[in-house]
Structures are given as structure tokens and as C-alpha cells.
MILOLUM-693132 format. One line per 3 residues: number of its first residue (from 0); their letters; for each residue x, y, z of N, C-alpha, C. Coordinates in steps of 0.02 Angstrom, whole numbers, plus 50000, padded with zeros to 5 digits. Atoms other than C-alpha are relative to their C-alpha. Layout:
<atoms>
NUM> a> X:Y:Z:X:Y:Z:X:Y:Z ~ ...
</atoms>
This chain:
<atoms>
0> mkq> 49970:50037:50055:50616:49873:50747:50055:50075:49986 ~ 49952:49968:50051:50772:49983:50676:49964:50038:49958 ~ 50037:49952:50061:50719:50133:50566:50040:49993:49950
3> dld> 49945:49993:50029:50888:50147:50495:50008:49917:49966 ~ 49981:50059:50026:50888:49977:50389:50033:50015:49946 ~ 49953:50013:50062:51036:49959:50260:49962:49968:49957
6> rry> 50008:50033:50071:50962:49926:50100:50029:49957:49979 ~ 49962:50079:50039:51097:49816:50043:49985:49950:50033 ~ 50014:50070:49986:51042:49681:50164:49916:49993:50012
9> fmp> 50067:50014:49959:50846:49726:50205:49969:50012:49926 ~ 50064:50014:50047:50709:49699:50069:49950:50025:50037 ~ 50082:50009:49969:50535:49788:50116:49954:49955:49965
12> sal> 50057:50050:50032:50388:49690:50092:49941:50028:50033 ~ 50057:49986:49967:50216:49756:50120:49961:49907:50022 ~ 50040:50063:49963:50115:49619:50230:49940:49987:49993
15> qvv> 50084:49978:50016:49939:49708:50217:49981:50080:49974 ~ 50027:49954:50017:49865:49843:50140:49925:50023:50022 ~ 50073:49980:49978:49711:49943:50211:49979:50054:49971
18> pdd> 50018:49918:50031:49632:50079:50078:49972:50040:50061 ~ 50034:49968:49963:49560:50228:50160:49939:50024:49951 ~ 50051:49967:50061:49405:50344:50074:50046:50058:49968
21> nfg> 49971:49930:50052:49534:50475:50000:50069:49965:49960 ~ 49980:50028:50044:49632:50355:49887:50054:50001:50029 ~ 49942:50018:49974:49758:50319:50011:50021:49943:50035
24> vyv> 50019:50087:49972:49827:50140:50084:50054:50031:50061 ~ 49961:50019:49949:49899:50099:50245:50038:49942:50000 ~ 49968:50047:50030:50043:49983:50212:50033:49975:50055
27> ycn> 49959:50031:49930:50085:49857:50365:50071:49963:49968 ~ 49947:50047:50028:50277:49810:50327:50049:49948:50040 ~ 49960:50071:49948:50393:49672:50379:50057:50030:50055
30> dgt> 49950:49982:49969:50503:49787:50463:49962:50020:50063 ~ 50038:49982:49918:50352:49812:50616:49971:50087:49988 ~ 50013:49941:50014:50307:49979:50539:49908:50010:49960
33> vry> 50051:49987:50038:50133:50055:50459:50038:50065:49965 ~ 49979:49944:50027:50171:50166:50326:49929:50028:49935 ~ 50060:49981:50048:50057:50283:50198:50000:50025:49956
36> yna> 49992:49984:50078:50045:50306:50027:49945:50033:49969 ~ 50051:49973:50037:49938:50430:49953:49988:50001:49930 ~ 50022:50024:50072:49885:50345:49776:49974:50066:49953
39> khl> 50045:49955:50037:49786:50508:49706:50029:50020:49946 ~ 49945:49979:50071:49930:50552:49582:50002:49970:49958 ~ 49986:50070:50061:49931:50405:49503:49941:49998:49972
42> lkp> 50066:50005:50020:49749:50414:49461:49982:50051:49969 ~ 49994:49968:50054:49751:50494:49297:49955:49974:49945 ~ 50021:50023:50049:49635:50466:49135:50069:49984:49950
45> gtv> 49941:50019:50069:49733:50380:48991:50053:49968:50035 ~ 49950:50051:49965:49842:50280:49128:49984:49924:50030 ~ 50018:50072:49982:49849:50102:49186:49954:50004:50063
48> fep> 50043:49990:49951:49762:50184:49341:49954:50032:50003 ~ 50087:49964:50020:49611:50252:49264:49938:49960:50024 ~ 50055:50047:49985:49501:50109:49301:49996:50023:50088
51> lmd> 50000:50005:49914:49547:50143:49504:50003:50075:50011 ~ 50024:49941:49976:49490:50319:49495:49933:49991:50031 ~ 50044:50023:49962:49333:50241:49554:50021:49992:50055
54> lke> 49990:49998:49941:49339:50253:49749:49995:49905:50007 ~ 50006:50045:49962:49263:50072:49767:50032:49943:49953 ~ 49982:50060:50061:49356:49981:49609:50074:50016:50045
57> fkn> 49921:49970:49961:49540:50080:49708:49994:49919:50059 ~ 50011:50038:49938:49469:49988:49863:50000:49908:49977 ~ 50004:50078:50001:49410:49805:49809:50055:49972:49951
60> rlt> 49943:50020:50035:49563:49794:49685:50067:50006:50024 ~ 49946:50002:49972:49695:49828:49811:50026:49948:50038 ~ 49976:50075:49974:49811:49679:49874:50061:50014:50010
63> vin> 49911:50012:49985:49988:49636:49907:50011:49954:49946 ~ 49965:50027:50039:50055:49560:49772:50091:50012:49979 ~ 49929:49989:50018:50255:49548:49732:50001:50037:50060
66> nti> 49984:49980:49935:50277:49602:49911:49984:50074:50011 ~ 49997:49920:50002:50226:49778:49883:49918:49994:49980 ~ 50058:49978:50011:50053:49877:49850:49991:49977:49924
69> awd> 50009:50028:50077:49972:49801:49704:49916:50000:50006 ~ 50059:50012:50010:49812:49814:49630:49971:49962:49929 ~ 50009:50059:50034:49728:49654:49565:49951:50012:49917
72> mtg> 50062:49972:50043:49656:49715:49391:49945:49954:49963 ~ 50045:50051:50042:49578:49558:49325:49963:49952:50039 ~ 50037:50028:49943:49540:49466:49492:50010:49925:50011
75> drd> 49962:50059:49980:49643:49319:49471:50067:50010:50024 ~ 49936:50001:49968:49801:49363:49566:50043:49988:49950 ~ 49953:50001:50053:49893:49361:49389:50062:50068:50023
78> esk> 49965:49953:49995:50051:49448:49434:50033:50041:49936 ~ 49985:49965:50083:50072:49496:49256:49948:50035:49980 ~ 50057:49964:50018:49913:49592:49244:49984:50033:50066
81> cvd> 50010:49964:49952:49930:49693:49398:50031:50035:49992 ~ 49963:49953:49994:49977:49857:49430:50030:50020:50073 ~ 49976:49999:49948:50105:49868:49563:50057:50058:50008
84> ldp> 49940:49961:49987:50227:49997:49646:50064:49968:50026 ~ 49935:50037:49967:50412:49961:49688:50012:50013:50064 ~ 49987:50022:49930:50429:49885:49847:50049:50047:50043
87> cml> 49950:49965:49953:50589:49993:49885:49982:50069:50015 ~ 50008:49940:49968:50504:50142:49900:49969:50004:50047 ~ 50022:50001:49941:50410:50079:50038:50021:50006:50055
90> lel> 49957:49975:49932:50546:50127:50166:50008:50073:49969 ~ 50023:49915:50000:50513:50304:50084:49943:50037:50021 ~ 50088:49975:49986:50319:50314:50143:50040:50037:50079
93> piv> 50017:49984:49957:50297:50411:50299:49992:49937:50052 ~ 50032:50038:49936:50276:50301:50464:49945:50045:50048 ~ 50026:49973:49958:50115:50331:50538:49965:49946:50065
96> sdp> 50033:50037:49953:50000:50259:50677:49960:49957:49966 ~ 50067:50025:50032:49894:50118:50646:49921:49996:50003 ~ 50068:49971:50004:49735:50161:50595:49940:49940:50032
99> lei> 50049:50044:49979:49651:49996:50651:50022:49969:50086 ~ 50004:50014:49906:49717:50004:50845:49950:50039:50009 ~ 50049:49987:49966:49594:50024:50962:50032:50045:50044
102> kek> 49987:49949:49954:49609:50179:51062:49961:49997:50069 ~ 50030:50008:49924:49580:50164:51251:49975:50076:50008 ~ 50042:49940:49975:49458:50279:51321:50050:50035:50055
105> ta> 49969:49983:49936:49515:50402:51443:49956:50027:50049 ~ 50064:49971:49963:49413:50444:51593:49986:50061:50010
</atoms>
């Protein structure tokens, strides 16, 4: 897929998100890429992200809402009560290898 997409005509979307054990998120995008977002810098006391400082909560609440990385804070997929990130920033994230891809063993 073409990597220099024109933002005037292309809106990035997250199709799937997969957390890691370091408060990172692998984002499977509609342009065919897998991108990586490290959310550690967001996790601070006194912010909307505070409940996500617990890794279990971070992973369990992570989802796709509004076509972007989101955390479902109430468990009912209410768009008005989720914490989500600007979908336009998805194109700024580094492209990475698919962590779920099965690696072939070499003899």
C-alpha cells in the first residue's frame, strides 16, 4: 500500500488494536500497515488515563471506537464515555512488523 497518502483524501482508521506488556499498542490500520503507539506518557495520576495505569485495565479496556485507539471506560462501548486518540495521528506512528505474524523457522 502506498505510504505517502494524501491526508486531504485519506482518513486513517484503526481496524484492530493489540496491547503489549509495556503499555504499547499495535494498531492494524486501513492502509494495510501495522503501527505502534507507546501510551506510557499518557498514564499519569489525576488524568483521564489514570485508571489505565494498571496494565490489566489498560489491556482489558483497549478497543477500537471512532475508528481509532480507544479505551472503553464503562464497558458499554459508549462513544461519549470512552477515552480515544485523534485518528489523524495514526499516520504519524512508526510502521512495525506484525507481532502476530508467525515466523518461519529456518533450518
